[in-house]
C-alpha positions as CSV (number, residue, x, y, z in Angstrom):
1,M,-5.6,205.9,18.4
2,N,-9.1,207.2,18.1
3,R,-9.4,208.6,14.6
4,K,-12.7,210.4,15.3
5,R,-11.1,212.3,18.3
6,I,-8.2,213.3,16.1
7,D,-10.3,214.4,13.2
8,D,-12.6,216.4,15.6
9,C,-9.6,218.2,17.1
10,V,-8.1,219.0,13.7
11,E,-11.5,220.4,12.6
12,Q,-11.8,222.4,15.9
13,L,-8.4,223.9,15.5
14,C,-8.8,224.8,11.8
15,Q,-12.0,226.7,12.6
16,K,-9.8,229.1,14.7
17,G,-8.3,230.5,11.5
18,C,-4.9,230.8,9.8
19,K,-3.0,233.1,12.2
20,A,-4.3,231.4,15.3
21,L,-3.2,228.0,13.9
22,W,0.3,229.4,13.3
23,R,0.4,230.5,17.0
24,D,-0.9,227.1,18.0
25,I,1.8,225.4,16.0
26,E,4.5,227.6,17.6
27,Q,3.2,226.7,21.1
28,M,3.1,223.0,20.3
29,D,6.7,223.2,19.0
30,H,7.6,224.5,22.4
31,G,5.9,221.6,24.2
32,F,2.7,223.4,25.2
33,I,-0.4,221.2,25.2
34,L,-3.3,223.2,23.7
35,P,-6.5,223.1,25.7
36,E,-8.3,221.5,22.8
37,L,-5.8,218.6,23.0
38,E,-5.7,218.0,26.7
39,H,-8.1,215.0,26.5
40,L,-6.1,213.2,23.9
41,E,-3.5,210.5,24.4
42,P,0.1,211.6,23.6
43,D,0.1,209.7,20.3
44,E,-3.2,211.3,19.3
45,R,-1.8,214.8,20.1
46,A,1.2,214.0,18.0
47,E,-1.0,213.0,15.1
48,V,-3.1,216.2,15.4
49,E,0.1,218.3,15.4
50,R,1.4,216.4,12.3
51,E,-1.9,216.9,10.5
52,I,-2.2,220.6,11.4
53,K,1.4,221.2,10.2
54,S,0.7,219.3,6.9
55,I,-2.5,221.4,6.3
56,M,-0.7,224.7,7.1
57,A,2.3,223.9,4.9
58,V,0.0,224.8,2.0
59,Y,-0.4,228.3,3.5
60,K,3.2,229.0,4.3
61,G,3.9,232.6,3.6
62,S,0.3,233.6,2.9
63,C,-0.9,234.1,6.5
64,S,2.1,233.6,8.7
65,L,2.7,235.5,11.9
């Protein structure tokens, strides 16, 4: 796994904002590969998704869809 690529993608996704991230999580939960993650290996995509979900768990209920 390439930690820098993972961190860069997490940062890029977080810059989209709270509501957009919830939509992205929903899409990832349905197997959709986000354009920002297409260049990553499957294990790297899984790590980005895990990290995004962990970050967004803090905001549960405050900016949900």
